[in-house]
C-alpha positions as CSV (number, residue, x, y, z in Angstrom):
1,M,-12.4,-26.4,14.2
2,P,-10.8,-22.9,13.2
3,K,-8.4,-22.5,10.9
4,R,-5.1,-21.6,12.1
5,V,-3.6,-18.8,9.9
6,L,-0.1,-17.6,10.0
7,F,0.8,-14.3,8.4
8,C,4.4,-13.4,7.4
9,L,5.9,-9.7,7.4
10,F,9.3,-8.6,7.0
11,Q,8.4,-5.7,8.1
12,A,5.9,-3.6,10.8
13,P,2.1,-4.4,10.1
14,Y,1.5,-0.7,11.0
15,D,3.9,0.4,8.6
16,P,2.4,4.1,7.6
17,A,4.8,4.4,4.2
18,S,4.0,0.7,3.1
19,G,-0.2,-0.2,1.4
20,A,1.4,-3.3,1.0
21,A,2.1,-4.1,4.5
22,L,-1.5,-2.2,6.0
23,A,-3.4,-4.0,3.2
24,T,-2.2,-7.6,4.5
25,M,-2.8,-6.0,8.3
26,N,-6.5,-5.9,7.4
27,V,-6.8,-8.9,5.8
28,M,-5.9,-10.7,9.1
29,H,-8.7,-8.6,11.1
30,I,-11.3,-9.8,8.4
31,L,-10.5,-13.4,9.0
32,A,-9.7,-12.5,13.0
33,A,-13.3,-11.5,13.1
34,R,-14.7,-14.5,11.7
35,P,-13.4,-16.9,14.7
36,D,-15.7,-19.8,14.0
37,L,-13.6,-20.1,11.6
38,F,-10.2,-18.5,11.6
39,E,-7.4,-18.2,14.6
40,V,-4.9,-15.9,12.9
41,R,-1.6,-14.9,14.6
42,C,1.1,-12.8,12.9
43,L,5.1,-13.0,13.0
44,S,6.4,-9.5,11.6
45,T,9.4,-7.6,12.2
46,T,9.8,-3.4,13.3
47,S,11.2,-2.1,10.4
48,T,9.4,0.4,8.1
49,E,10.0,2.1,5.1
50,A,9.1,5.9,6.4
51,A,11.8,8.1,6.0
52,R,11.4,9.2,9.6
53,P,10.3,5.8,11.3
54,E,8.6,6.0,14.7
55,P,9.8,3.9,17.5
56,P,7.0,0.5,17.7
57,L,6.2,1.1,21.3
58,V,5.1,4.6,20.2
59,N,3.3,3.4,17.3
60,L,1.6,0.5,19.4
61,S,0.9,3.1,22.0
62,R,-0.7,6.1,19.7
63,R,-3.4,2.5,18.7
64,G,-4.3,1.9,22.2
65,L,-2.4,-1.1,22.4
66,K,-0.5,-2.7,25.1
67,A,2.9,-4.6,24.2
68,S,5.0,-7.0,26.6
69,I,8.8,-7.4,25.5
70,D,10.7,-10.3,26.0
71,T,14.3,-9.1,25.8
72,R,15.6,-12.7,25.5
73,G,14.3,-12.6,22.1
74,A,14.5,-16.3,20.5
75,V,18.3,-16.9,21.0
76,G,19.0,-15.9,24.3
77,R,20.6,-13.3,23.9
78,G,19.8,-10.6,21.1
79,R,17.0,-8.3,19.5
80,A,13.9,-8.0,22.3
81,V,10.6,-9.9,20.7
82,I,7.5,-8.0,21.2
83,R,4.2,-8.9,21.7
84,W,0.6,-7.7,21.5
85,K,-3.1,-8.4,20.5
86,D,-4.8,-6.4,18.2
87,R,-8.8,-7.2,17.2
88,G,-8.4,-10.7,17.8
89,V,-4.9,-11.1,16.1
90,E,-1.6,-12.2,18.3
91,F,1.3,-10.7,17.2
92,V,4.9,-11.4,17.6
93,A,7.5,-8.6,16.2
94,L,11.0,-8.7,16.3
95,D,12.5,-5.4,17.1
96,T,15.0,-5.0,13.8
97,L,15.1,-1.0,13.9
98,P,17.0,0.5,12.7
99,A,17.2,-1.5,10.1
100,A,14.8,-1.1,6.8
101,P,12.1,-4.1,5.6
102,L,15.2,-4.7,2.7
103,K,18.0,-4.7,4.7
104,W,17.7,-6.2,8.4
105,D,17.4,-9.9,6.7
106,Q,21.1,-9.2,5.2
107,D,22.0,-9.6,9.4
108,P,22.6,-13.0,10.2
109,S,21.8,-12.6,13.5
110,L,18.4,-11.1,12.8
111,S,17.7,-13.4,10.2
112,T,18.8,-16.6,12.0
113,Q,16.4,-14.9,15.0
114,F,13.5,-14.5,13.1
115,N,13.7,-18.1,11.3
116,R,13.8,-19.5,15.1
117,L,11.0,-17.6,15.9
118,L,9.0,-18.8,12.5
119,A,10.1,-22.2,13.1
120,K,8.6,-22.0,17.1
121,E,5.7,-20.6,15.8
122,V,5.2,-23.6,13.4
123,T,5.8,-26.2,15.6
124,E,3.6,-24.4,18.5
125,F,0.8,-22.8,16.5
126,K,0.6,-25.4,14.2
127,P,-0.7,-23.4,11.0
128,D,-3.1,-24.5,8.7
129,I,-2.5,-21.7,6.1
130,Y,1.0,-19.7,6.1
131,A,0.3,-16.2,4.5
132,A,3.4,-13.9,3.2
133,Y,4.8,-11.2,0.4
134,G,8.6,-11.0,-0.5
135,G,10.2,-12.5,-3.2
136,R,13.8,-12.2,-1.8
137,P,15.8,-15.9,-1.4
138,N,15.3,-15.9,2.5
139,D,11.4,-15.3,1.8
140,Q,11.4,-18.2,-0.6
141,L,13.8,-20.4,1.5
142,R,11.1,-19.3,4.3
143,R,8.0,-20.7,2.3
144,Q,10.2,-24.0,1.9
145,A,10.3,-24.7,4.7
146,V,7.0,-23.6,5.8
147,W,5.5,-25.7,3.3
148,S,7.6,-28.7,3.6
149,A,6.2,-29.0,7.5
150,G,2.8,-29.7,5.7
151,V,1.3,-26.1,6.0
152,A,-1.0,-24.7,2.7
153,V,0.8,-21.4,1.7
154,V,-0.6,-18.2,0.0
155,Q,1.6,-15.3,-1.5
156,M,-0.2,-12.2,-1.1
157,I,1.2,-10.4,-4.1
158,H,1.2,-6.6,-3.9
159,N,3.4,-4.9,-7.2
160,M,4.6,-6.5,-10.1
161,G,8.0,-7.9,-9.5
162,Y,7.4,-11.5,-9.6
163,L,6.5,-11.7,-13.1
164,N,7.8,-15.3,-13.2
165,T,7.2,-19.3,-13.0
166,E,9.8,-19.4,-10.2
167,A,8.3,-17.2,-7.7
168,F,5.6,-19.5,-7.2
169,Q,7.3,-22.8,-6.3
170,Y,6.1,-24.0,-3.4
171,T,3.1,-21.8,-3.6
172,D,-0.5,-23.1,-3.0
173,A,-2.6,-19.8,-3.6
174,V,-2.1,-16.3,-5.1
175,W,-3.9,-13.2,-4.0
176,V,-3.5,-10.2,-5.7
177,P,-5.4,-6.6,-5.6
178,S,-7.1,-6.2,-9.0
179,S,-7.9,-7.7,-12.0
180,F,-5.5,-5.7,-14.4
181,C,-2.4,-7.8,-12.0
182,A,-4.3,-11.3,-12.0
183,A,-4.5,-11.0,-16.3
184,E,-0.5,-9.5,-16.0
185,Y,0.2,-13.1,-13.9
186,R,-1.8,-15.4,-15.6
187,R,-0.3,-14.6,-19.0
188,V,3.5,-14.2,-17.4
189,A,3.7,-16.5,-14.5
190,K,1.3,-18.9,-15.6
191,V,-1.0,-19.0,-12.3
192,D,-4.2,-18.4,-11.7
193,P,-4.2,-15.7,-8.9
194,V,-7.6,-14.8,-6.9
195,H,-7.9,-10.7,-7.1
196,I,-9.9,-9.2,-4.4
197,P,-9.0,-5.2,-3.6
198,P,-7.2,-4.3,-0.9
199,P,-9.9,-3.6,2.3
200,A,-10.5,0.2,3.0
201,D,-12.0,-0.2,6.1
202,R,-13.8,2.9,7.7
203,S,-12.6,2.2,10.9
204,D,-8.9,2.7,10.0
205,V,-9.4,5.3,7.0
206,L,-12.2,7.2,7.3
207,C,-11.1,10.4,8.5
208,T,-14.4,12.2,10.5
209,N,-13.2,16.0,11.0
210,R,-12.0,16.4,6.6
211,V,-11.6,19.9,5.5
212,A,-11.6,20.0,2.4
213,E,-8.7,22.7,2.0
214,R,-5.5,20.9,0.2
215,F,-4.8,19.3,-3.0
216,L,-2.4,16.5,-1.5
217,M,0.3,14.3,-3.2
218,V,1.8,11.7,-0.5
219,N,5.2,10.2,-1.0
220,P,7.0,12.0,-3.5
221,N,9.3,9.9,-5.0
222,S,10.4,8.9,-8.4
223,Q,8.1,5.8,-8.5
224,K,4.3,8.3,-7.5
225,G,5.5,10.5,-9.5
226,A,7.6,13.4,-8.3
227,F,8.7,14.9,-11.4
228,V,5.4,15.4,-12.3
229,M,4.5,16.8,-9.0
230,M,7.3,19.5,-9.4
231,R,6.2,20.7,-12.5
232,L,2.6,20.6,-11.4
233,I,4.0,22.7,-8.1
234,D,5.9,24.8,-10.0
235,V,3.2,25.7,-12.8
236,L,0.5,26.5,-10.3
237,R,2.8,28.6,-8.4
238,E,3.3,31.0,-11.3
239,R,-0.1,30.6,-12.3
240,R,-2.4,29.9,-9.3
241,P,-0.3,30.6,-6.3
242,D,-3.9,30.8,-4.4
243,I,-4.4,27.3,-4.5
244,P,-3.5,25.7,-1.3
245,L,-1.2,22.5,-1.7
246,Q,0.0,19.6,0.3
247,I,2.9,17.4,0.3
248,I,2.7,14.0,2.8
249,E,6.3,12.5,3.1
250,G,6.5,8.3,3.3
251,R,9.6,6.8,1.7
252,A,10.6,9.8,0.4
253,I,10.8,13.2,2.3
254,A,10.0,16.6,0.7
255,K,14.0,18.0,1.2
256,D,14.8,15.6,-1.5
257,L,12.5,16.4,-3.5
258,F,12.9,20.1,-3.5
259,A,16.7,19.6,-4.1
260,E,16.3,17.4,-6.9
261,A,14.0,20.0,-8.2
262,K,16.6,22.8,-7.4
263,K,18.8,20.5,-10.3
264,H,16.4,21.7,-12.6
265,G,15.9,25.5,-11.9
266,I,12.4,24.8,-10.0
267,D,12.1,26.5,-6.7
268,L,9.5,24.6,-4.9
269,A,9.9,26.7,-1.6
270,A,9.0,29.5,-3.4
271,H,5.2,28.6,-3.4
272,P,3.6,30.3,-1.5
273,N,0.4,27.8,-0.4
274,L,2.5,24.2,-0.3
275,L,2.4,22.6,3.1
276,V,5.1,19.9,4.2
277,T,3.5,17.1,6.5
278,P,6.1,14.6,7.9
279,T,4.5,10.8,7.5
280,V,1.2,10.3,9.2
281,P,0.9,7.3,11.6
282,M,-2.8,6.7,10.8
283,S,-4.3,5.8,7.7
284,S,-7.3,8.2,8.5
285,M,-4.9,11.0,9.3
286,V,-4.1,11.5,5.8
287,F,-7.0,13.2,4.5
288,E,-7.4,15.8,7.1
289,R,-7.0,18.5,5.2
290,A,-7.7,16.9,1.5
291,K,-9.7,18.5,-0.6
292,A,-8.5,16.4,-3.9
293,L,-5.6,14.0,-4.2
294,I,-3.1,13.9,-6.5
295,M,-1.6,10.1,-7.9
296,P,0.8,10.8,-10.9
297,S,2.3,7.4,-10.7
298,V,4.8,6.8,-13.0
299,W,5.7,3.1,-12.4
300,V,3.1,0.3,-13.0
301,E,0.4,0.8,-10.2
302,P,-1.0,-2.6,-8.8
303,F,-3.9,-1.3,-7.6
304,G,-3.4,2.1,-5.4
305,K,-4.5,1.3,-2.1
306,L,-4.7,5.4,-1.3
307,G,-6.9,6.2,-3.9
308,A,-9.6,3.5,-2.8
309,E,-9.0,5.4,0.3
310,A,-9.8,8.9,-1.1
311,M,-13.0,7.4,-2.4
312,V,-13.9,6.1,1.1
313,N,-13.3,9.8,2.4
314,G,-14.9,11.2,-0.3
315,V,-11.9,12.8,-1.7
316,P,-11.7,13.1,-5.8
317,A,-8.7,12.2,-7.0
318,L,-6.5,12.9,-10.0
319,V,-4.8,10.0,-10.8
320,S,-2.2,8.2,-13.7
321,G,-3.5,5.6,-15.7
322,R,-0.3,3.5,-15.1
323,G,-1.1,-0.6,-14.0
324,G,-4.2,-0.8,-12.0
325,L,-4.6,2.4,-10.3
326,A,-7.5,3.7,-12.4
327,E,-9.0,0.5,-10.7
328,S,-8.8,1.5,-6.9
329,V,-10.8,5.1,-8.0
330,G,-13.5,2.6,-9.6
331,L,-13.1,2.8,-13.1
332,R,-11.4,0.1,-15.6
333,H,-7.6,-0.3,-15.4
334,D,-7.7,0.6,-19.6
335,E,-9.8,3.7,-18.8
336,P,-8.4,6.0,-21.1
337,A,-6.9,9.6,-20.3
338,I,-8.2,12.6,-20.3
339,T,-7.4,15.7,-22.6
340,D,-10.1,17.9,-22.6
341,V,-10.3,18.6,-18.8
342,A,-12.8,21.5,-19.6
343,S,-15.5,19.2,-21.2
344,A,-14.9,16.0,-18.8
345,A,-18.0,14.9,-17.1
346,P,-17.1,14.6,-12.9
347,A,-16.3,10.9,-11.6
348,G,-14.6,10.2,-8.3
349,G,-11.4,9.6,-10.3
350,L,-10.1,11.1,-13.5
351,V,-7.2,9.1,-15.4
352,L,-4.7,12.0,-17.0
353,P,-2.2,11.5,-19.1
354,V,1.4,11.2,-18.0
355,P,3.9,11.3,-21.0
356,E,4.7,7.2,-22.5
357,R,8.5,7.9,-22.1
358,L,8.1,8.3,-18.1
359,G,9.0,5.6,-15.6
360,P,10.1,5.7,-12.4
361,R,14.0,6.0,-13.7
362,D,13.7,9.1,-15.8
363,Y,14.9,12.1,-13.8
364,T,13.8,14.9,-15.8
365,P,10.5,16.6,-14.8
366,I,7.8,17.0,-17.4
367,T,7.6,20.0,-19.5
368,V,4.7,22.7,-18.9
369,E,2.5,21.4,-22.1
370,E,2.4,17.7,-20.3
371,A,1.5,19.1,-17.1
372,E,-1.1,21.4,-19.0
373,P,-4.2,18.5,-18.2
374,W,-3.3,17.5,-14.8
375,V,-2.8,21.8,-13.8
376,R,-6.5,22.7,-16.0
377,A,-7.6,19.8,-13.1
378,V,-7.0,21.1,-10.4
379,I,-8.3,24.8,-11.4
380,R,-11.3,23.2,-12.5
381,L,-11.9,21.3,-8.8
382,Q,-10.7,24.5,-7.0
383,D,-12.8,27.0,-9.4
384,D,-16.0,25.2,-10.4
385,A,-17.8,24.5,-7.1
386,A,-20.5,22.4,-8.9
387,F,-18.3,20.2,-10.6
388,Y,-16.4,19.5,-7.3
389,R,-19.4,18.7,-5.5
390,A,-20.6,16.3,-8.5
391,C,-17.3,14.4,-8.4
392,C,-17.3,14.2,-4.7
393,E,-20.7,12.9,-5.0
394,A,-19.5,10.4,-7.3
395,T,-16.6,9.1,-5.3
396,K,-19.7,6.6,-3.4
397,T,-19.9,4.7,-6.5
398,A,-16.6,3.6,-6.1
399,A,-16.1,3.1,-2.5
400,A,-18.8,0.7,-2.6
401,L,-16.5,-1.3,-4.5
402,V,-14.4,-1.6,-1.2
403,R,-17.0,-1.4,1.6
404,E,-16.6,-3.6,3.8
405,D,-19.6,-5.9,3.2
406,A,-18.6,-5.9,-0.4
407,I,-15.1,-6.9,0.2
408,H,-15.0,-9.2,3.5
409,P,-17.1,-12.2,2.6
410,R,-14.7,-12.4,-0.3
411,Y,-12.0,-13.0,1.6
412,V,-13.3,-14.7,4.1
413,E,-14.6,-17.5,1.5
414,F,-11.0,-17.0,-0.3
415,F,-9.1,-18.0,3.0
416,D,-11.5,-20.9,3.9
417,G,-10.9,-22.4,0.6
418,V,-7.3,-22.4,0.9
419,K,-5.5,-26.0,0.9
420,R,-2.4,-27.7,-0.4
421,R,-2.5,-27.9,-4.4
422,W,1.0,-27.4,-5.4
423,K,3.3,-30.1,-6.5
424,P,6.9,-30.6,-6.4
425,G,8.0,-29.9,-10.4
426,G,4.6,-28.3,-11.2
427,M,2.6,-25.0,-10.9
428,I,-0.9,-24.5,-9.4
429,P,-3.0,-26.0,-11.5
């Protein structure tokens, strides 16, 4: 008899601004593709981290999905419940818009509705496995309630915000996206995670009509290196305004980046070749105009799903060495940063330095000197056609690490082996 797996998301499964949501959704589809082993359902909300949220029914329709709406919700009167099916997964979503993912649970009415939907799924679907992420008090209480009902609990850890032993109470198995994450959680939280790269399935992320035109930056907030981006854009405006750049918005919008830059005397709007694009609803649309990806993250990246997707699309990536970001482009997480770009060997991903002092809460642009390796890397990729072609070719090696035939069996094996192991008063053995 197939194992019944219930995924629980506090946000929309197709949230275009959340790599965690999209990665988790892809795992659902991997398991659902094996109906001999798994029956998969998902309970979620419709909240999104996107700065410009798209109505959920519009998003579903864009994907060719038809949904039914239960206006009675879970408590007779309240927010609607949206139901649909996608690639073998049954979805049940409480309509929580316009509340953000980290805000809706503060509304007692919405929280009560969601809890009753969860109780209904546990009672009627009778899951063998409950998989979720989230470390807020209500997330922990839900995990405890489901575990107490006899269900094995899997935590899917997408960031470094759970580095303490208490975060893994009522948890039987832990997944993380990189060897960097796994090592840190073993060392600090005393758990033994399984690390498997997030899926980057071609059906979801491959852009079949890509035009290699622009150097791409996505989600221009402080964590993702906004204060590197603004200096890089400004230096290129002065030195090489002919090089086309693009910003795709996500949790942050370009208007805020431009306003912050002006506080420091930088006029990003003066760049004659900078294109700003709102959040795109489909992963495959991100790389439509990408010549190369620029990811100067300054927080401790758990992996870097976007970097892996760039590799799948044959797009070279310039990345910082923070956390496990280098792993996403096929390198070791401790890959040394390149300082002499002129002599660098071609690679799908090039690790470039960001100042040690620069973190997510540092709101000062890097200096022109500190931006120099990034500037030179962009210019070389633009001007050196042979180097660029070799970098594109090298992405194939990194893409093979997240190829479906390499990744899918590992997820199937992991979930097939999940069983109740946690004991009150103790951690995972």
